[in-house]
N, C-alpha and C positions, 0 to 999 in steps of 0.2 A: 833782668826779668821785668816785664811790664807790670806796673801796678794799676789795677782796674778800678780802684776805689774801695773803701772799707766794706760796703754792702756786698759788692760783687766778690771781693777777696774772701769774705766770710763764707760764702757759698762754695767757692772753689776749694777752700780748706776743708769744708765738710766732706766733699767728695774725695779729696786726696787722703784725708785721714781714714775714711772708710776703706779705700783701696789698700792702705797700709795695714789696717787691722784685720779686714775680713776678705780681702781680694783673693786669698789662697783657698777659700772654701765656699764663697758665695758670689752671685752676680750683683754688682753694685748698680742699682736701678734708680734713676731720677724720674720722679712722677710729678706731672703737672699738666694743667690745661694748656691749649695751644698758646704760644708766644709768652711763655714764662721764662725763657732763656735756658731751658733744659739742655738743648744741643750746644749752645754757646758755652755754658758752664762745663758741660761734660767734655767738650773738645779741649778746653784750656786745662782742665784738671787731668785729663788723660795724658796730655803732652808733658805736663809738669811731673806727673808720677813716673812716666816712662823716661823722662829726662831728655828726650830727643824726638822730634816729630816723625822720624823714619821708623820709630819703634811703635807707632800707633797705626792700626789698620781699621778703617771705618767702612761699615756696610749698613744697608738699610733692609729691614725685613718687609715683606709684603705678602698678601694672601697666597700667591703662587710660589713663594720661596720654599725650597724643599730640603730634605735631609741630604739628598745627593749633592746639592750645592753647598751645604754648610759643612757636612762631615765627610762623606765619601760616596761617589757614584760610579757609574760605568760609562765608558765611551768606546767608540770604534778606533783602534789604533791604525797606523799607517799600513800595516800588513793585513788589515781587515779583521783582526781578532778583537774581541772585547777585552778591554783593560780597565782596571780600577783607576779612578782619578780622585786625588785628594780635593776635598772642599776647602773653603776659606779657613775653617777652624783648624783642620789638620795642618794646612800650610803654615798658619801663624803659630800653632803650637810647636811645630818642628823648629821654626826659627827660635822660639824661646828656649826650647830644649837644647838645641845645639849651642846657643850662647851660654845659658846656664847662670850667668852672673848679673845681667842687666834686666830691668823690668820691661815687659811688653804688654800692650793693651789692645784688646779687640773691642772697638766701640760699635755697638749695635743701636742704630736709630729705629724707632717705632717697633720696639721689641714685641709687643703683643699683636701686631698686625698679621704675623704668621701663625700657622697651627703649631704651637710651641712643642707640644708633646711629640708630634711627628718630626719636626725639624731637629730638635735636640736629641731625641732618641735616648741612648744609654748615657749621654753626657749628663742627664739629670742626676745620675748617681755619681759619676766620676769627676765632675767639677767640684763636688764636695769632698770626695775621698781620693785625693791625688796620690796617695801612696799605693793605690791599687791599679792594676793593669786591666784593660779590656781589649777584646779582639774586634777589629773593625769589621763591618758587615760583609764587605766584598773581598778585600785583600787578605783578611784574617791576620793582620799584623797586630802584635801586642803594642798597645799605646798607653802611656801615662799622661795625664794632663799636667803640664809643667807648672811647678810652683811659682815660676816667674811670669806666668801669663795671667793677667787680670781682665775680667770681662766687665765692661761698663756699658749700661744700656739706658735708653730713655723710653718713656711711654706716657700716653694720655690715660689717666685713671678712669675716664668715663667712656672710653671706647668700649663697644660691646664685647670685643675680644678680651679686654683687660678685666672686665667684670667677671668673665668666665674662667679666669686663671684658677687652675686646680691647686689643691693643698700641697701636692708634691713639689710643684714649682715655687709656690709662694714661700715654702719653707727654705728655699735656696736663694731667695732674694734678700738683699739688704736695701730697703726702699727709703730713699731720701726725698722728702716732700719738697717740691719747688712751686710754692704758691705765687700769685702775683705779689710783687714786692715794690712798694712805693719808694723805698730807699734806693733800690737799683734804678727805678724809673728816674728819680731826681739826678742820680749820677749820670745816667745815659743822656738825658736831655741837656744837662749842663755841658757835657762833652760835645754835644751837637751845637752848642752856642745859643740855646733857647733861654729866654728870660725867666726869672723866678716865678712870675705870675702864671706862666704856662704850666710849669711843673706843679704848682699849687692847685690849679684848676683840674688838671688831669688826675692828680693824686686824689682829689675829692671824689672822683668817680669810684675809685676802688674803695675808699674809706666809707662812702655811703652804702655801697653794695654790701660791704662786710658788716656794717652796723645793722642793716635791715635784715640780712639773711646770714647770721653768724655761723649757723650749723652747716649751711650749704655753700658757703662762699668759695671754698677752695676747689670744689668739684663742679659747681654750676657756673662759675664765672665764665662767660663765653670767650674771653681772651685775657692775656696777661700783659704786663708792662711792655714786653718786647714788640708788641704791635705798633708802638710809636718809635721804634728804633730808626726808621728812615726819615723821621720828621726833623728837618733842619731850618725851616722857616715856618712862621705861623700861617702863611698862605697855603701850606700843604694840609692843614687840618680839616678844612671843609671838604676837599676831595677825598681825604681819608674817611670821613664820615659817610659821604655819598657812595663811595665805591667799595668800601670794605665793612666798616662797623655796622652801618644800617642793614647791610645784607646779612650779617651774622645774627642780628636781633630780630629781623622781620623776614621770615622765609615764606615764599608762596605756598598757599594751601596748608599752612601750619599756624598754630597759635604763636603769638609773640613770645620771645624769650622771657622767662620770669623776671629778669633784671632790666628788660628793655626800657620801661618807663623811667626808672631811676637813672640809667645811663644817658638816655636822651635828654632828660631835664638837666643833668649835671654837665652836659657837653655844650658849651656856648657856641662852638664853631659849627654846629649843625645848621646854623643860619648863615647863608652866604653874605648877608648884610652885616654880620657881627663886626664890630670894630674894637680893637684892643684898647684897654685903658691907657691914657696918656698922663704924663706928668709924674 
């Protein structure tokens, strides 16, 4: 088994422990601003909990994702008749039910991007109460949600759709916060071969934002440590500033991001002429 470093392993364990304790009655949801490693941690944790990558099914919600795609819909069969068609949830639930011994995970990226009350339908109740049957909407088959099926999800807490999560769904979530993490940042950059002073300078960005806006840091930070995941040479930091970070902080026809000045001043590579310290 791969060891990803103490900070990363700590977060993986948070998720696998939650799956073990609460996965039979709740959706295990990782919440964090973009690039905090939610998807990375969720994917590793899902595979570890399932024990095998083939027992993890990954999907992504979006505004047009429907109940018919997720639970059950109708389609025209070869003979021209309308037939019920299992959605991804019923397909994966049947796999878990037929096995009955091993863990299965359905990993949902961008959970709150869909109209959740509509997409989940009656599952809002039966994910929690797995000893009870329900009838599917079209085929009218009796279904139980398998005790061996765990749902893991990710979402951005400041998406408008996330802010509008209703109480019925919120009660069925076990939310694990995934804020920007300077320890994970240091591990990641070290694995990429970056020198210590680079990690220290980048960590200072997050530390200064947190110190200046402690109450809003986890929800207003425009990006997390994962935005530096592709950085393998110091020469890549100036293009990252010009092409990505600056665009997130200063948007046309909008006020600068509240953290824009702090981040810009703390990021020495915003200047193409910057030269790394020597000696």
